PLY file of the C-alpha trace (Angstrom):
ply
format ascii 1.0
element vertex 290
property float x
property float y
property float z
element edge 289
property int vertex1
property int vertex2
end_header
9.44 22.30 -18.60
9.20 18.53 -18.28
5.73 17.12 -18.90
4.18 15.08 -16.06
4.09 11.34 -16.57
1.12 9.95 -18.52
-0.25 6.94 -16.60
-2.81 5.78 -19.16
-0.62 4.15 -21.79
0.65 0.73 -22.84
3.81 -0.41 -21.06
5.96 -3.51 -20.95
7.15 -5.09 -17.69
10.27 -2.95 -17.33
8.39 0.27 -18.09
5.77 -0.51 -15.43
8.51 -0.86 -12.79
10.46 2.17 -14.00
7.44 4.46 -14.38
6.21 3.53 -10.90
9.43 4.99 -9.48
9.22 7.97 -11.86
5.68 8.75 -10.68
6.78 8.48 -7.05
9.74 10.81 -7.65
7.64 13.40 -9.49
4.90 13.38 -6.84
6.98 12.72 -3.74
6.21 15.91 -1.81
2.41 16.21 -2.27
1.87 12.44 -2.03
3.83 12.04 1.21
2.24 15.18 2.65
-1.17 13.55 2.17
0.12 10.24 3.54
1.60 11.78 6.69
-1.49 13.85 7.45
-4.10 11.16 6.77
-2.12 8.17 8.04
-0.19 9.99 10.78
-2.39 8.68 13.60
-1.84 5.06 12.54
1.90 5.64 12.08
2.21 6.95 15.66
-0.06 4.20 17.01
1.98 1.57 15.14
5.15 2.95 16.70
3.66 2.73 20.22
2.32 -0.82 19.78
5.60 -1.99 18.23
7.58 -0.60 21.17
5.21 -2.26 23.63
5.48 -5.62 21.86
9.27 -5.71 21.73
9.66 -4.48 25.30
7.44 -7.36 26.45
9.52 -9.75 24.32
12.66 -8.41 25.98
11.15 -8.95 29.43
10.37 -12.59 28.58
13.88 -13.36 27.27
15.57 -11.56 30.15
13.53 -13.48 32.75
12.03 -10.34 34.30
8.54 -11.87 34.39
7.84 -13.65 37.69
4.79 -15.33 36.09
6.15 -16.58 32.76
2.76 -17.82 31.57
1.17 -14.44 32.23
4.07 -12.71 30.50
3.63 -14.85 27.40
-0.10 -14.09 27.32
0.59 -10.35 27.55
3.15 -10.64 24.78
0.81 -12.57 22.44
-1.99 -10.08 23.10
0.40 -7.21 22.31
1.47 -8.97 19.09
-2.17 -9.25 17.98
-2.85 -5.56 18.66
0.36 -4.55 16.88
-0.53 -6.70 13.85
-4.03 -5.18 13.67
-2.64 -1.64 13.82
-0.05 -2.52 11.13
-2.80 -3.82 8.83
-4.82 -0.62 9.33
-1.72 1.48 8.65
-0.90 -0.45 5.46
-4.52 -0.24 4.28
-4.65 3.53 4.81
-1.32 4.06 3.02
-2.54 1.93 0.11
-5.90 3.73 -0.13
-4.35 7.22 0.08
-2.03 6.24 -2.78
-4.95 5.06 -4.93
-6.98 8.19 -4.14
-4.02 10.41 -5.04
-3.63 8.67 -8.41
-7.38 8.83 -9.06
-7.43 12.60 -8.53
-4.25 12.92 -10.62
-6.03 11.21 -13.51
-9.21 13.26 -13.04
-7.17 16.47 -13.20
-5.38 15.38 -16.38
-1.98 14.67 -14.81
-2.02 17.64 -12.42
-0.80 17.06 -8.85
-3.72 16.86 -6.40
-4.12 18.95 -3.28
-4.50 17.43 0.17
-8.17 18.49 0.32
-8.92 16.61 -2.91
-7.15 13.45 -1.73
-8.90 13.64 1.66
-12.30 13.98 -0.06
-11.67 10.82 -2.11
-10.31 8.99 0.94
-13.44 9.66 2.98
-15.69 8.70 0.08
-14.00 5.36 -0.66
-12.82 4.32 2.81
-15.56 1.87 3.80
-16.04 0.49 0.29
-12.30 -0.06 -0.20
-11.81 -1.49 3.29
-14.68 -3.94 2.88
-13.41 -4.97 -0.55
-9.89 -5.45 0.82
-11.23 -7.77 3.54
-13.07 -9.86 0.94
-9.97 -10.01 -1.29
-7.82 -11.05 1.69
-10.26 -13.83 2.63
-10.34 -15.17 -0.95
-6.54 -15.17 -1.21
-6.16 -16.91 2.18
-8.74 -19.55 1.21
-6.86 -20.05 -2.07
-3.54 -20.44 -0.21
-5.08 -22.97 2.17
-6.31 -24.98 -0.84
-2.90 -26.39 -1.80
-1.23 -22.93 -2.10
-1.41 -22.72 -5.91
-4.97 -21.27 -6.12
-3.96 -18.45 -3.77
-0.87 -17.63 -5.81
-2.92 -17.70 -9.01
-5.65 -15.44 -7.59
-3.35 -12.83 -6.02
-2.40 -10.90 -9.22
-6.05 -10.92 -10.28
-7.65 -9.87 -7.02
-5.17 -7.05 -6.26
-6.64 -5.17 -9.23
-10.08 -4.97 -7.59
-9.53 -2.04 -5.21
-7.74 0.13 -7.84
-10.66 -0.45 -10.22
-13.14 0.52 -7.49
-11.31 3.77 -6.69
-10.33 4.81 -10.23
-13.70 3.98 -11.81
-15.99 4.53 -8.79
-17.16 0.95 -9.36
-18.89 -1.71 -7.29
-17.10 -4.79 -5.99
-18.94 -7.08 -8.44
-18.00 -4.93 -11.44
-14.37 -4.68 -10.32
-14.20 -8.44 -9.66
-15.40 -9.30 -13.17
-13.22 -6.67 -14.83
-10.08 -7.84 -13.02
-10.48 -11.32 -14.54
-11.10 -9.81 -17.97
-8.04 -7.55 -17.82
-5.66 -10.20 -16.51
-6.28 -12.57 -19.41
-2.95 -13.24 -21.18
-1.21 -10.78 -18.80
-1.02 -12.80 -15.57
2.76 -13.16 -15.58
3.36 -9.44 -16.01
1.20 -8.51 -13.01
2.68 -11.34 -10.94
6.21 -10.20 -11.81
5.48 -6.60 -10.81
3.93 -7.78 -7.54
6.92 -10.03 -6.84
9.47 -7.23 -7.37
7.53 -4.72 -5.28
6.99 -7.10 -2.37
10.71 -7.94 -2.34
11.38 -4.21 -1.90
8.80 -4.03 0.90
10.26 -7.14 2.57
13.80 -5.76 2.51
12.59 -2.43 3.93
10.82 -4.24 6.77
13.95 -6.29 7.51
16.01 -3.11 7.90
14.17 -2.32 11.13
12.49 -5.60 12.04
15.60 -7.77 12.22
17.71 -5.47 14.45
14.85 -4.84 16.89
14.19 -8.59 17.19
17.87 -9.28 17.90
17.96 -6.51 20.52
14.80 -7.78 22.24
15.79 -11.47 22.22
19.49 -10.97 22.93
19.05 -9.26 26.31
20.63 -12.17 28.19
23.60 -12.52 25.87
24.35 -8.94 24.77
25.53 -6.10 26.98
22.76 -3.73 25.95
21.02 -3.03 29.26
21.92 0.66 29.30
20.86 1.34 25.70
18.29 -1.39 25.10
15.19 0.79 25.55
16.54 3.68 23.39
17.43 1.17 20.66
13.96 -0.42 20.77
12.37 3.04 20.60
14.59 4.06 17.66
13.95 0.93 15.60
10.23 1.00 16.43
9.99 4.52 15.02
12.09 3.50 12.02
9.89 0.46 11.37
6.68 2.52 11.52
8.06 5.15 9.13
9.36 2.49 6.73
5.77 1.25 6.41
5.35 4.16 4.00
7.19 1.96 1.49
3.78 0.34 0.89
3.11 3.31 -1.36
5.24 1.59 -4.03
3.06 -1.54 -4.46
0.05 0.77 -4.58
1.52 2.80 -7.43
2.81 -0.25 -9.32
-0.49 -2.16 -9.11
-2.40 0.89 -10.32
0.04 1.40 -13.21
-0.47 -2.30 -14.08
-4.23 -1.81 -14.09
-4.05 1.32 -16.28
-1.64 -0.48 -18.62
-3.98 -3.47 -18.99
-7.01 -1.24 -19.47
-5.21 0.67 -22.20
-4.29 -2.59 -23.94
-7.83 -3.97 -23.77
-10.00 -0.85 -24.07
-7.77 2.03 -25.17
-9.33 4.39 -22.61
-6.44 6.85 -22.59
-6.19 6.91 -26.38
-9.92 7.57 -26.74
-9.68 10.39 -24.20
-6.82 12.01 -26.11
-8.75 11.73 -29.38
-11.79 13.38 -27.78
-9.62 16.27 -26.57
-7.89 16.73 -29.92
-8.57 20.21 -31.22
-9.85 21.52 -27.89
-8.12 24.47 -26.29
-6.31 24.17 -22.96
-9.12 25.73 -20.95
-11.65 23.26 -22.33
-9.38 20.30 -21.63
-8.66 21.31 -18.06
-12.28 22.18 -17.25
-12.99 18.83 -15.62
-16.16 18.22 -13.61
-15.69 18.22 -9.86
-16.50 15.18 -7.78
-19.35 15.40 -5.30
-19.30 13.53 -2.00
0 1
1 2
2 3
3 4
4 5
5 6
6 7
7 8
8 9
9 10
10 11
11 12
12 13
13 14
14 15
15 16
16 17
17 18
18 19
19 20
20 21
21 22
22 23
23 24
24 25
25 26
26 27
27 28
28 29
29 30
30 31
31 32
32 33
33 34
34 35
35 36
36 37
37 38
38 39
39 40
40 41
41 42
42 43
43 44
44 45
45 46
46 47
47 48
48 49
49 50
50 51
51 52
52 53
53 54
54 55
55 56
56 57
57 58
58 59
59 60
60 61
61 62
62 63
63 64
64 65
65 66
66 67
67 68
68 69
69 70
70 71
71 72
72 73
73 74
74 75
75 76
76 77
77 78
78 79
79 80
80 81
81 82
82 83
83 84
84 85
85 86
86 87
87 88
88 89
89 90
90 91
91 92
92 93
93 94
94 95
95 96
96 97
97 98
98 99
99 100
100 101
101 102
102 103
103 104
104 105
105 106
106 107
107 108
108 109
109 110
110 111
111 112
112 113
113 114
114 115
115 116
116 117
117 118
118 119
119 120
120 121
121 122
122 123
123 124
124 125
125 126
126 127
127 128
128 129
129 130
130 131
131 132
132 133
133 134
134 135
135 136
136 137
137 138
138 139
139 140
140 141
141 142
142 143
143 144
144 145
145 146
146 147
147 148
148 149
149 150
150 151
151 152
152 153
153 154
154 155
155 156
156 157
157 158
158 159
159 160
160 161
161 162
162 163
163 164
164 165
165 166
166 167
167 168
168 169
169 170
170 171
171 172
172 173
173 174
174 175
175 176
176 177
177 178
178 179
179 180
180 181
181 182
182 183
183 184
184 185
185 186
186 187
187 188
188 189
189 190
190 191
191 192
192 193
193 194
194 195
195 196
196 197
197 198
198 199
199 200
200 201
201 202
202 203
203 204
204 205
205 206
206 207
207 208
208 209
209 210
210 211
211 212
212 213
213 214
214 215
215 216
216 217
217 218
218 219
219 220
220 221
221 222
222 223
223 224
224 225
225 226
226 227
227 228
228 229
229 230
230 231
231 232
232 233
233 234
234 235
235 236
236 237
237 238
238 239
239 240
240 241
241 242
242 243
243 244
244 245
245 246
246 247
247 248
248 249
249 250
250 251
251 252
252 253
253 254
254 255
255 256
256 257
257 258
258 259
259 260
260 261
261 262
262 263
263 264
264 265
265 266
266 267
267 268
268 269
269 270
270 271
271 272
272 273
273 274
274 275
275 276
276 277
277 278
278 279
279 280
280 281
281 282
282 283
283 284
284 285
285 286
286 287
287 288
288 289
């Protein structure tokens, strides 16, 4: 029987990318079951708001609005609501992924149950969400300040939420540790982020580009009879494809565990401590209390 992947070990750039996909493949069913159950509400809501937004866009381009100014206002308001729902959906997908990996590590590379992931999700939700908002603000401020500071800070700050969830840490502790871990490893984390976000971008284009063409091309394309079904189909597809955000979550966490192993040897020390223990003693891990 094939042994489950060991996340706490030193990896080079290629191994981080490869093992992120290996972990996803090995844990596909339980991980996506947790994602669909916990994030299902936001996936459905994202689908509804996306459909509403593109239908309003179609009405504007087709000239069906008698009051064009009012139509544009409705469209912009719908875009804002859709963007907010998308951010909440991405955040939930990201947090569920981190919680799944955290339980996986706590159970010594055993696949978590939904109840365990849900317990971690509830426990970390507000702390992780608040930390994500602070990270987002710092990155945006850095991007506004001549772009370069934001690019420099991104690989560092993305490690904060994984540290909080994996180590049950405070924001201040995670902030300081992220700078300590990234030292001499900035390019590796940036490279992993770059590859993963290209994958996410391409996945979003698969649904986003066709639905935009359909909505804006109402006047020029003979799609009146199938326009609404097409918008509904691509809206559903776009909402489901948001699950691709699980990949950056896995890759960033693998980066963090790789850097921690390089700097502190946490996984190695754990294996040394367990050396000579029987299987029952090793697997008898303390349960988390919430």
